[in-house]
MIKE-829606 format. One record per residue (C-alpha): x, y, z; residue number from 0. Coordinates in Angstrom, 3 decimals, decimal comma. Layout:
BEGIN
> u  v  w  resi
> X  Y  Z  NUM
...
//
This chain:
BEGIN
> u  v  w  resi
> 114,681  84,935  103,037  0
> 112,290  88,732  102,706  1
> 110,792  89,138  99,051  2
> 110,386  92,373  97,287  3
> 107,750  94,532  96,959  4
> 107,638  94,197  93,703  5
> 107,557  90,715  91,071  6
> 105,640  88,069  91,158  7
> 104,666  86,148  94,049  8
> 102,706  83,832  95,437  9
> 101,039  82,404  98,585  10
> 98,987  79,917  99,924  11
> 96,081  80,204  102,376  12
> 94,827  76,364  104,497  13
> 91,544  77,292  106,120  14
> 89,637  75,181  108,540  15
> 85,800  75,652  109,275  16
> 84,208  74,379  112,872  17
> 80,994  72,955  110,127  18
> 81,337  71,269  107,404  19
> 79,004  73,857  105,056  20
> 82,519  75,489  103,727  21
> 81,693  73,901  100,124  22
> 79,269  76,929  99,826  23
> 81,949  78,947  99,709  24
> 83,873  77,372  96,773  25
> 80,750  78,625  94,447  26
> 80,416  82,170  96,546  27
> 84,101  83,239  96,597  28
> 84,399  83,343  92,841  29
> 82,951  86,597  91,595  30
> 85,118  88,376  94,445  31
> 88,297  86,193  93,464  32
> 87,925  86,995  89,816  33
> 87,065  90,888  90,798  34
> 90,325  91,508  93,148  35
> 92,459  93,689  91,306  36
> 96,802  92,178  91,113  37
> 95,429  88,456  91,524  38
> 96,783  86,894  88,534  39
> 96,044  83,713  89,306  40
> 93,879  81,236  92,035  41
> 92,611  78,056  92,274  42
> 90,251  76,929  94,904  43
> 91,195  73,850  96,275  44
> 89,798  70,470  98,486  45
> 92,041  68,901  101,294  46
> 92,713  65,070  101,691  47
> 92,272  63,386  104,823  48
> 95,996  61,835  103,442  49
> 99,622  64,033  103,210  50
> 99,038  63,402  99,568  51
> 96,683  63,518  96,533  52
> 93,650  61,348  98,276  53
> 90,349  59,553  97,835  54
> 89,498  60,800  101,650  55
> 87,646  63,944  101,070  56
> 88,332  66,721  104,139  57
> 85,218  68,491  104,271  58
> 86,377  71,506  107,006  59
> 89,259  72,240  105,086  60
> 89,910  74,067  102,212  61
> 92,492  75,924  100,462  62
> 93,531  78,472  98,337  63
> 96,436  78,824  95,709  64
> 97,297  81,905  95,074  65
> 99,658  84,129  91,980  66
> 99,688  87,840  93,157  67
> 101,694  91,067  90,744  68
> 103,261  92,105  93,308  69
> 103,273  91,526  97,913  70
> 101,071  95,427  98,327  71
> 98,102  92,602  96,258  72
> 98,085  89,943  98,003  73
> 98,505  92,786  101,304  74
> 95,597  94,220  100,465  75
> 93,462  90,860  99,412  76
> 94,211  90,727  103,556  77
> 93,070  93,436  104,691  78
> 90,574  94,243  102,691  79
> 89,081  91,688  100,614  80
> 85,262  89,938  102,400  81
> 87,293  86,581  101,831  82
> 90,148  87,425  103,410  83
> 87,837  88,660  106,727  84
> 85,520  85,421  106,482  85
> 88,655  83,274  107,036  86
> 89,667  85,296  110,005  87
> 85,965  85,378  111,584  88
> 84,220  81,593  110,275  89
> 87,743  79,860  110,452  90
> 88,151  77,299  113,187  91
> 92,828  77,466  112,399  92
> 94,763  79,476  109,464  93
> 97,688  79,043  108,429  94
> 98,795  81,514  105,167  95
> 102,483  82,065  103,542  96
> 104,243  84,195  100,868  97
> 106,186  81,799  98,362  98
> 108,663  83,236  96,326  99
> 108,778  81,231  93,154  100
> 112,121  79,761  92,040  101
> 111,045  77,144  89,272  102
> 108,379  75,713  87,599  103
> 107,308  73,801  85,049  104
> 104,198  72,697  83,018  105
> 100,770  74,210  83,135  106
> 97,415  74,557  84,942  107
> 94,661  75,345  83,055  108
> 96,755  75,718  79,805  109
> 99,187  78,157  81,138  110
> 101,908  78,509  83,594  111
> 100,872  80,220  86,597  112
> 104,095  81,979  87,404  113
> 105,509  82,148  83,616  114
> 107,532  85,631  84,147  115
> 108,300  84,940  87,798  116
> 112,224  86,188  88,450  117
> 112,874  83,582  90,340  118
> 114,169  84,217  94,299  119
> 117,672  85,157  95,410  120
> 119,412  82,407  96,233  121
> 118,027  79,897  93,598  122
> 119,735  77,550  95,718  123
> 118,373  77,990  98,924  124
> 119,531  76,493  102,537  125
> 116,586  76,895  104,279  126
> 112,879  75,428  104,094  127
> 111,408  74,959  100,545  128
> 108,171  74,704  99,789  129
> 106,617  72,729  96,540  130
> 103,877  72,677  94,480  131
> 102,579  69,612  92,412  132
> 99,854  69,615  90,274  133
> 98,240  66,946  87,557  134
> 95,328  66,787  85,332  135
> 94,771  63,157  85,360  136
> 94,016  60,833  81,746  137
> 89,866  58,989  82,945  138
> 91,778  55,763  82,444  139
> 95,174  56,250  84,302  140
> 92,758  57,033  87,238  141
> 92,655  53,452  88,705  142
> 96,068  53,373  88,279  143
> 96,820  56,262  89,954  144
> 94,655  55,499  93,242  145
> 95,880  52,675  93,672  146
> 99,486  54,209  93,979  147
> 98,591  56,708  96,169  148
> 98,755  54,532  99,843  149
> 102,412  53,529  99,500  150
> 103,504  57,634  98,252  151
> 101,364  58,921  101,101  152
> 103,055  56,650  104,024  153
> 106,257  57,378  102,173  154
> 105,452  61,131  103,351  155
> 104,474  60,511  106,490  156
> 107,955  58,981  107,703  157
> 110,529  60,847  105,173  158
> 112,715  62,809  106,663  159
> 112,435  66,796  106,025  160
> 109,151  66,911  105,435  161
> 107,555  69,737  107,859  162
> 104,578  69,237  105,937  163
> 102,308  68,135  103,460  164
> 98,491  68,330  101,742  165
> 96,802  66,818  99,858  166
> 94,313  68,816  97,333  167
> 92,059  69,116  94,171  168
> 90,159  71,812  92,265  169
> 87,395  68,857  90,619  170
> 86,963  65,530  92,139  171
> 89,634  62,443  91,240  172
> 91,220  63,844  88,195  173
> 92,490  67,216  89,145  174
> 94,491  66,755  92,199  175
> 97,350  68,951  93,648  176
> 99,878  68,267  96,369  177
> 101,879  71,900  98,967  178
> 104,494  70,416  100,273  179
> 107,259  71,896  103,107  180
> 111,371  71,151  102,806  181
> 114,125  72,206  105,738  182
> 115,939  72,095  102,186  183
> 116,587  71,274  99,121  184
> 118,759  68,245  99,650  185
> 115,015  66,925  101,292  186
> 112,755  67,383  98,458  187
> 115,751  65,960  96,131  188
> 116,104  62,227  98,095  189
> 112,258  62,200  97,727  190
> 111,986  62,198  94,607  191
> 115,077  60,393  93,270  192
> 116,258  58,753  96,141  193
> 112,925  56,757  96,678  194
> 111,971  53,403  95,393  195
> 108,240  53,872  95,788  196
> 108,446  57,455  94,281  197
> 110,779  56,569  91,252  198
> 108,304  53,258  90,828  199
> 105,057  56,221  90,768  200
> 106,756  58,868  88,149  201
> 108,413  56,642  85,530  202
> 105,202  54,697  85,481  203
> 103,425  58,052  84,522  204
> 106,172  58,976  82,085  205
> 105,682  55,631  80,110  206
> 102,164  54,928  80,082  207
> 101,115  58,682  80,566  208
> 98,824  59,126  83,631  209
> 98,316  63,024  82,830  210
> 96,760  65,090  81,049  211
> 98,184  68,292  81,447  212
> 100,886  68,425  85,005  213
> 102,957  71,504  86,560  214
> 105,807  71,601  89,408  215
> 106,797  74,212  91,176  216
> 109,306  75,115  93,880  217
> 109,976  78,411  96,089  218
> 111,020  79,802  98,994  219
> 107,859  80,314  101,352  220
> 108,195  83,349  104,186  221
> 105,931  85,874  105,897  222
> 103,933  82,635  107,567  223
> 101,305  83,172  109,600  224
> 98,703  81,941  111,951  225
> 99,075  77,361  112,804  226
> 98,402  73,922  110,766  227
> 97,275  71,546  112,632  228
> 97,974  73,212  115,975  229
> 101,142  74,555  114,691  230
> 102,836  76,865  112,419  231
> 105,509  73,602  110,409  232
> 108,060  77,100  109,314  233
> 108,649  77,543  112,840  234
> 110,684  75,466  115,438  235
> 108,545  74,007  117,460  236
> 109,258  74,903  121,607  237
> 110,619  72,580  124,025  238
//
């Protein structure tokens, strides 16, 4: 599907740099992003080595999740921002996707960054779906949380219908997120509600109050560009 040129959209950007000093951009890019017109919300994110939230960090790969007043605002950023120019010049690999919101619940930094977004046409799309989950983990629940991660990570690696997934975080250990792509809504439902490992984790999250804040959002991904681990997961692999 395509998004309209008006209305709130989101985007996700995954950048792999040649060197290990890319962490400096986490500080230097913030003033630029704060002054970017039409950018309603953004988070710069480090990424993990697994497919879900994990303790291992990939110091060469960084991500950004953003929410825009409309597609023209994102276009201006990609064409004119020094941040986007550096992505083009310094990255070994980059992947970008536009995201039409389907629904969201919860908060990030005290508010829902997608509040006011109109659901994308076709509320139950038959094509690919993108899922963003993020949580602020209570300090006393960190041990239990990270003990649960390996089982979920193994499950994601072998889950039918999962096209790609990456664990990310805006703050070491305690503020974590996962961005994933699925071949359709049924695959998301199977993973979320019909796999014992994931159901068990979700049950413990609720019973034990692991999170002080959480956000779950689904999107229709469109307009992807570049590669993620050597290919675009939203484009069929040619044989």
